[in-house]
C-alpha positions in Angstrom: -113.7 -40.6 -4.6 -115.9 -41.1 -7.5 -118.0 -38.2 -8.8 -121.3 -39.8 -7.6 -119.9 -40.2 -4.2 -118.8 -36.6 -4.1 -122.3 -35.4 -5.1 -123.8 -37.6 -2.5 -121.4 -36.3 0.2 -122.2 -32.7 -0.7 -125.9 -33.3 -0.6 -125.6 -35.2 2.7 -123.5 -32.5 4.4 -125.8 -29.7 3.1 -128.8 -31.5 4.5 -127.0 -32.1 7.8 -126.4 -28.4 8.1 -130.2 -27.9 8.3 -130.5 -30.7 10.8 -127.8 -29.3 13.1 -129.5 -25.9 12.8 -132.6 -27.5 14.3 -130.5 -29.0 17.1 -128.9 -25.7 17.8 -132.3 -23.9 17.9 -133.5 -26.6 20.4 -130.5 -25.9 22.6 -131.0 -22.2 22.4 -134.7 -22.6 23.3 -133.8 -24.6 26.4 -131.3 -22.0 27.4 -133.7 -19.1 27.1 -137.2 -20.5 27.5 -137.8 -18.8 30.9 -136.9 -15.4 29.5 -140.5 -14.2 29.0 -140.7 -10.4 29.2 -143.6 -8.7 31.1 -144.7 -5.2 30.2 -145.7 -2.7 32.8 -149.5 -2.5 33.1 -150.8 0.2 30.9 -153.6 2.5 31.9 -156.5 2.1 29.4 -156.5 5.9 29.1 -153.0 5.9 27.8 -153.4 3.1 25.2 -152.6 4.4 21.7 -154.9 4.1 18.7 -154.7 0.8 16.9 -155.7 -0.3 13.4 -156.9 -3.9 13.0 -156.5 -5.2 9.4 -158.2 -8.4 8.1 -157.2 -9.0 4.5 -159.8 -11.3 2.8 -160.2 -13.0 -0.5 -163.2 -15.3 -1.0 -163.6 -16.3 2.6 -167.4 -16.8 2.7 -167.3 -19.6 5.2 -165.2 -17.8 7.9 -165.7 -14.1 7.3 -168.5 -13.9 9.9 -166.4 -15.6 12.5 -163.4 -13.4 11.8 -165.4 -10.2 12.1 -167.1 -11.3 15.3 -163.6 -12.1 16.8 -162.0 -8.7 16.0 -165.2 -6.9 17.0 -164.9 -8.6 20.4 -161.4 -7.3 21.0 -161.2 -5.6 24.4 -159.8 -2.2 23.6 -161.0 1.4 24.0 -163.5 1.9 21.2 -162.4 5.5 20.6 -158.9 4.2 19.7 -159.8 1.1 17.7 -160.3 1.1 13.9 -161.1 -2.1 12.1 -160.5 -2.6 8.3 -161.8 -5.6 6.4 -159.7 -5.4 3.3 -161.9 -7.3 0.9 -160.7 -8.4 -2.5 -163.4 -11.0 -2.9 -165.2 -12.0 -6.0 -168.0 -14.0 -4.4 -170.6 -13.4 -1.7 -168.0 -12.8 1.0 -168.3 -9.1 0.3 -172.1 -9.1 1.0 -171.6 -11.1 4.2 -168.8 -8.9 5.4 -170.8 -5.7 4.8 -173.8 -7.0 6.6 -171.7 -8.1 9.6 -169.7 -4.8 9.7 -173.0 -2.8 9.5 -174.3 -4.7 12.6 -171.2 -3.7 14.6 -171.0 -0.2 13.2 -174.6 0.4 14.4 -173.3 -0.4 17.9 -170.6 2.2 17.8 -167.6 0.3 16.4 -165.4 1.9 13.8 -165.4 -0.9 11.3 -165.2 -0.6 7.5 -165.2 -3.0 4.6 -162.8 -1.5 2.1 -162.5 -2.7 -1.5 -159.8 -1.8 -4.0 -160.2 -1.1 -7.7 -158.2 -4.3 -8.4 -156.2 -7.0 -6.6 -152.8 -5.6 -7.5 -150.1 -6.8 -5.1 -152.5 -9.4 -3.5 -152.2 -9.4 0.3 -149.2 -7.0 0.4 -151.1 -4.6 -1.9 -154.2 -4.8 0.3 -152.3 -4.1 3.5 -150.5 -1.2 2.0 -153.7 0.3 0.5 -155.5 0.0 3.8 -152.7 1.6 5.7 -152.9 4.7 3.5 -156.5 5.1 4.7 -156.0 4.4 8.4 -155.3 6.4 11.5 -153.2 5.2 14.4 -149.6 4.3 15.0 -150.0 0.5 15.5 -151.3 -2.1 13.2 -152.6 -5.6 14.2 -153.1 -8.1 11.4 -155.2 -11.2 11.3 -156.0 -13.5 8.4 -159.6 -14.4 8.0 -159.3 -17.9 9.5 -158.0 -16.5 12.8 -160.1 -16.0 15.9 -158.0 -13.8 18.3 -158.8 -13.8 22.0 -160.5 -10.6 23.3 -157.4 -9.6 25.3 -155.0 -9.9 22.4 -154.3 -6.2 22.0 -154.1 -5.6 25.8 -151.4 -8.3 25.9 -149.3 -7.0 23.0 -149.6 -3.3 22.5 -148.2 -2.2 25.9 -144.8 -3.6 25.0 -144.4 -0.9 22.4 -145.0 1.9 24.9 -141.8 1.1 26.9 -139.6 0.1 24.0 -139.3 2.8 21.3 -137.3 0.7 19.0 -139.7 -2.2 19.0 -141.2 -2.6 15.5 -143.0 -5.9 15.7 -144.7 -8.2 18.2 -145.5 -11.7 17.0 -147.9 -14.0 18.9 -148.1 -17.8 18.7 -150.5 -19.6 16.4 -152.8 -22.1 18.1 -155.3 -24.4 16.4 -159.0 -24.5 16.1 -159.1 -28.0 14.5 -156.0 -29.9 15.5 -158.0 -33.0 16.4 -160.1 -33.0 13.2 -158.0 -35.7 11.4 -154.5 -37.3 11.4 -153.4 -34.8 8.8 -154.4 -31.8 11.0 -152.7 -33.3 14.0 -149.5 -33.7 12.0 -149.7 -30.1 10.9 -150.4 -28.9 14.4 -147.2 -30.6 15.6 -145.2 -29.0 12.8 -146.5 -25.5 13.6 -146.0 -26.0 17.4 -142.4 -26.9 16.7 -141.9 -23.6 14.9 -143.8 -21.4 17.2 -142.8 -22.9 20.6 -139.2 -23.7 19.9 -137.8 -22.0 16.8 -139.4 -18.5 17.2 -138.6 -18.4 20.9 -135.0 -19.5 20.3 -134.4 -16.9 17.5 -136.0 -14.0 19.4 -134.4 -14.6 22.8 -130.9 -15.3 21.2 -130.8 -12.1 19.2 -131.2 -13.9 15.9 -133.4 -12.6 13.1 -136.9 -13.9 13.3 -139.9 -13.5 11.0 -143.4 -12.1 11.1 -145.7 -15.0 10.3 -148.2 -12.9 8.3 -150.9 -12.8 10.9 -151.5 -12.7 14.7 -149.0 -9.9 15.1 -148.8 -6.1 15.8 -146.6 -3.7 14.0 -145.5 -0.2 14.8 -146.6 1.8 11.8 -143.4 3.8 11.6 -141.5 0.5 11.4 -143.5 -0.6 8.3 -143.1 2.8 6.6 -139.4 3.3 7.4 -138.5 -0.2 6.4 -139.9 0.2 2.9 -143.5 -0.9 3.4 -145.3 -3.9 2.1 -144.2 -5.1 -1.4 -145.3 -7.9 -3.7 -141.8 -8.6 -5.0 -142.0 -11.9 -3.1 -144.9 -14.2 -2.1 -143.7 -13.9 1.5 -144.4 -10.3 2.1 -144.3 -10.9 5.8 -140.9 -12.6 5.9 -139.5 -9.9 3.5 -140.7 -6.9 5.6 -139.7 -8.4 9.0 -136.2 -9.1 7.8 -135.9 -5.6 6.2 -137.1 -4.1 9.4 -134.4 -5.9 11.5 -131.7 -5.0 9.0 -132.7 -1.4 9.5 -132.3 -1.7 13.2 -135.8 -2.3 14.5 -136.3 -4.8 17.3 -138.8 -7.7 17.3 -140.5 -9.5 20.1 -142.0 -13.0 20.1 -144.6 -13.9 22.8 -145.3 -17.6 23.0 -147.6 -17.0 25.9 -150.0 -15.0 23.7 -151.9 -17.1 21.1 -154.4 -16.7 18.4 -156.3 -19.8 17.2 -156.6 -20.5 13.5 -157.8 -23.2 11.1 -155.5 -25.9 9.7 -156.1 -27.0 6.2 -158.0 -30.4 6.3 -157.3 -31.0 2.6 -153.9 -32.1 1.6 -154.1 -30.2 -1.7 -154.7 -27.0 0.3 -151.8 -27.8 2.6 -149.5 -28.3 -0.4 -150.7 -25.0 -1.9 -149.9 -23.2 1.4 -146.4 -24.9 1.5 -145.6 -24.0 -2.1 -146.5 -20.3 -1.6 -144.3 -20.1 1.6 -141.5 -22.0 -0.2 -141.5 -19.8 -3.2 -141.7 -16.6 -1.2 -138.9 -17.7 1.2 -136.5 -18.4 -1.7 -137.4 -15.1 -3.3 -136.7 -13.3 0.0 -133.3 -15.1 0.2 -132.5 -13.8 -3.3 -133.6 -10.3 -2.4 -131.9 -10.0 0.9 -128.8 -12.2 0.6 -126.5 -9.2 -0.2 -127.9 -6.9 2.5 -127.6 -9.7 5.1 -124.0 -10.5 4.2 -123.0 -6.8 4.1 -124.9 -5.7 7.2 -122.6 -4.0 9.8 -125.3 -4.6 12.4 -125.1 -8.4 12.3 -122.4 -10.8 13.6 -121.1 -13.7 11.6 -123.3 -16.0 13.7 -126.4 -14.0 13.1 -125.7 -13.8 9.3 -125.2 -17.6 9.1 -128.3 -18.4 11.0 -130.3 -15.9 8.9 -129.2 -17.6 5.7 -130.0 -21.0 7.0 -133.4 -19.8 8.0 -134.2 -18.2 4.6 -132.8 -21.1 2.6 -134.4 -23.8 4.7 -136.8 -24.9 2.0 -133.8 -25.9 -0.1 -133.8 -29.0 2.0 -136.6 -30.3 -0.2 -134.5 -30.0 -3.4 -131.6 -31.8 -1.6 -133.9 -34.6 -0.6 -135.0 -35.1 -4.2 -131.4 -35.1 -5.4 -130.3 -37.6 -2.8 -133.0 -40.0 -3.9 -132.2 -39.6 -7.6 -128.5 -40.1 -7.1 -129.0 -43.3 -5.0 -130.1 -45.5 -7.9 -127.0 -44.7 -10.0 -124.8 -45.4 -7.0 -126.4 -48.8 -6.6 -126.1 -49.6 -10.3 -122.5 -48.6 -10.6 -121.5 -50.1 -7.2 -120.5 -46.8 -5.7 -120.3 -46.9 -1.9 -121.7 -43.9 0.0 -118.9 -41.9 1.6 -118.1 -42.6 5.2 -119.6 -39.7 7.1 -119.9 -41.4 10.4 -123.0 -40.7 12.3 -123.4 -37.2 10.7 -126.8 -38.0 9.1 -128.2 -39.7 12.2 -127.2 -36.9 14.5 -128.5 -34.2 12.2 -131.8 -36.1 11.7 -132.5 -35.9 15.4 -133.0 -32.1 15.2 -136.6 -31.8 13.9 -138.0 -34.6 16.2 -136.3 -33.0 19.1 -138.0 -29.7 18.4 -141.4 -31.5 18.1 -140.9 -33.4 21.3 -140.0 -30.2 23.3 -143.0 -28.3 21.9 -145.5 -31.0 22.8 -144.0 -31.3 26.3 -144.4 -27.6 26.8 -147.9 -27.3 25.4 -149.7 -30.5 26.6 -149.9 -32.4 29.8 -150.6 -35.6 27.8 -147.8 -34.8 25.4 -147.0 -38.5 24.8 -150.4 -39.0 23.1 -149.8 -36.0 20.8 -146.5 -37.6 19.7 -148.6 -40.3 17.9 -148.8 -37.8 15.0 -145.0 -37.8 14.5 -144.8 -40.7 12.1 -147.3 -39.1 9.7 -145.6 -35.7 10.1 -142.3 -37.3 9.0 -143.9 -39.0 6.0 -145.8 -35.9 4.9 -142.8 -33.7 5.5 -140.7 -35.7 3.1 -143.6 -36.5 0.8 -144.3 -32.9 -0.1 -140.7 -32.5 -1.3 -141.6 -32.6 -5.0 -144.3 -30.0 -4.5 -141.9 -27.7 -2.6 -138.9 -28.4 -4.8 -140.9 -27.1 -7.8 -141.8 -24.0 -5.7 -138.1 -23.5 -4.9 -137.4 -23.4 -8.7 -140.0 -20.8 -9.2 -138.5 -18.8 -6.3 -135.1 -19.0 -7.9 -136.2 -18.0 -11.4 -138.9 -15.3 -11.0 -140.1 -12.5 -8.8 -143.6 -12.2 -7.3 -146.2 -14.5 -8.7 -149.9 -15.2 -8.1 -150.9 -15.3 -4.4 -152.9 -18.6 -4.3 -154.9 -18.4 -1.1 -155.2 -21.4 1.2 -159.0 -22.2 1.3 -160.7 -22.2 4.7 -163.8 -24.2 5.5 -164.8 -23.3 9.0 -163.7 -26.6 10.4 -163.5 -26.5 14.2 -162.6 -29.3 16.6 -163.8 -32.5 15.0 -166.8 -30.8 13.5 -167.3 -29.3 10.0 -167.2 -30.4 6.4 -165.1 -29.4 3.5 -165.8 -32.0 0.8 -169.0 -30.1 -0.2 -167.4 -26.6 -0.2 -167.0 -24.8 -3.4 -163.6 -23.7 -2.1 -162.3 -27.3 -2.2 -159.3 -27.9 -4.5 -158.9 -30.5 -7.3 -156.1 -33.0 -7.0 -152.8 -31.2 -7.4 -150.8 -32.1 -10.5 -147.7 -32.7 -8.4 -149.3 -36.0 -7.3 -147.8 -37.4 -10.6 -144.3 -36.5 -9.5 -144.9 -38.0 -6.1 -146.1 -41.2 -7.6 -143.1 -41.3 -9.9 -140.7 -40.8 -7.1 -142.3 -43.5 -5.0 -142.0 -45.9 -7.9 -138.3 -44.8 -8.4 -137.6 -45.6 -4.8 -139.3 -49.0 -5.1 -137.1 -49.8 -8.1 -134.0 -48.8 -6.2 -135.1 -51.0 -3.3 -135.5 -54.0 -5.5 -132.1 -53.4 -7.2 -130.4 -52.8 -3.9 -131.8 -56.1 -2.6 -130.6 -58.0 -5.6 -127.1 -56.5 -5.4 -126.7 -56.8 -1.7 -126.7 -53.1 -1.0 -128.8 -53.6 2.1 -127.5 -50.5 3.9 -129.3 -48.2 1.5 -132.7 -50.0 1.8 -134.0 -48.3 5.0 -133.4 -44.8 3.5 -135.2 -45.8 0.2 -138.1 -47.4 2.1 -138.6 -44.2 4.0 -138.8 -42.2 0.7 -141.1 -44.7 -1.0 -143.4 -44.7 2.0 -143.4 -40.8 2.2 -144.1 -40.1 -1.5 -146.6 -43.0 -1.6 -148.4 -41.8 1.5 -148.8 -38.2 0.2 -150.0 -39.5 -3.2 -152.5 -42.0 -1.7 -153.9 -39.4 0.7 -154.4 -36.8 -2.1 -155.9 -39.3 -4.5 -158.2 -40.7 -1.9 -159.4 -37.2 -1.0 -159.8 -36.6 -4.7 -162.1 -39.6 -5.1 -164.1 -38.5 -2.1 -164.6 -35.1 -3.8 -166.1 -36.8 -6.9 -168.8 -38.4 -4.7 -169.9 -35.1 -3.2 -171.4 -32.2 -5.1 -170.3 -28.7 -4.0 
C-alpha cells in the first residue's frame, strides 16, 4: 500500500472511532433512558444553605434578566446567598449593583463582588467568590441563563441522600432556538449532547462533564478535588473529571432544564467552539496520565473517557483527509478498501440528533429540517477548531474570550447594533481557501475519472463555503448598522 493510502486509512479509521463512539452512546442511551432517579421529598426546613454564583464579564444586555432569574429561585431565603461575580469593564457593573440593591432591600442576600483583577478569568472568579461564601452547595449559572424558580428544589435534595454525590448537572434548553436557521442548528447540536450523550455517560457509569453552568456542586467536592484552576480554558471539564478520578459521583438530570441564549452570530459561535476545543485538548493533556493509571476505572471507562476528551481532534482529521485527497487524485492512488466503515460510523451523529429531537418535540420531524445546516456548519468550522486544537496542544491556559450575549429571545431581539458584536473572524480566510481547494480537487477528480471521491469533496466544499458565506454576509450587515 502506498504511503498516501496508508495515511488516508489511518485518518479514516481514527475518524471512524469517533463515529462509532456516537453510535455506542446512542445505544447506551436507549438502554438506560428510563433510569431517571427521583429523590425523596425534602422538607423545606431541612434544606441546606446554598450559594448561587453568576460569573459575569461585560454582560450589559442580559445581566438584569440573569439577576431577576436567580432572585426568583424558590428556596428558603435564610439559606440562600447569591454572588454576582463581576469582572466587567463597562456599565454592566452599575446595572448589576442597581438590580442587586433592589432585591437586597426586599430581604435577599445578594452581593455584587468585584476582584482587584481578572486573573484566572471565570475559574478565578468562581474560586475567589467561594472563599467569601457560606454554605455547603454551590449552584452556578452563566449570565445568559434563566433558571426556572424550582431549579434548586429539583436538584439539591439529591445531595442529601447521596453523601458521595459531588455534582448535579441539568440540561440546557434554549431561549432563542427559533431565531434563525443558525440557532436552530445549534439547538439540535446541544440537544444531542444533553439528551443522549450526557444521559448515556451518566447512566452507564462513564465519566461525564460539568458543562460550566446550570449545575450544583457539593463544596467539599470542589475543594477536595483541587478547586477551580485556569490551567485549561475548560475549567468545568477539568474539575469534573478530577472529581470523578478522586471518587466523587456525578448525576445528570435531563428532566431539569435551564434556558439559555444561543449565539445568533456565527463569529460568536466560532469563538465559543474554539474556547471549548482548546480547553478540552488541554484537559486531555493534563489528565491523560491520571486516567490511564487510575485504579478506579475499567478499561472501557478509560477508553470512553479518552475518546470524550479527544473528540475535537476529529476536526484536525477532517482537514487532513481533505488535504490528502488531492495528492491521491493527482498520483492516481486509490483509497484503501475499508468496506462500509465510513458510512456506518457517519450514522452516529445523525442518530443522536434524531433521538434527541424525538424525545424533546412532538413535531420532531419539523425540527430535523435543521440537520443539513448543522452538518455543513459542523464540518465548516473545522479550520477554526483545528487551530484551537493546536493551541491546546502547545500551550496551557490562555485568554478566556467570552461568548457575547445579546438578549435575543424567541424570534425577537437584535444583535447587529450591539457593541458586543464581533468582527469577521480571520479564520474565514482559511475556510475560503479550503473550499477552493476542495473545488479544485473536484475538477481534477472529474477530469481523471475519480468519480468516487467527488461526493466527499462536494460536501467539504459546501461546508467550508457555507460557513465563509454566512460569516461574510453577517460581516457586511454589520457595516450597514452603527453600534
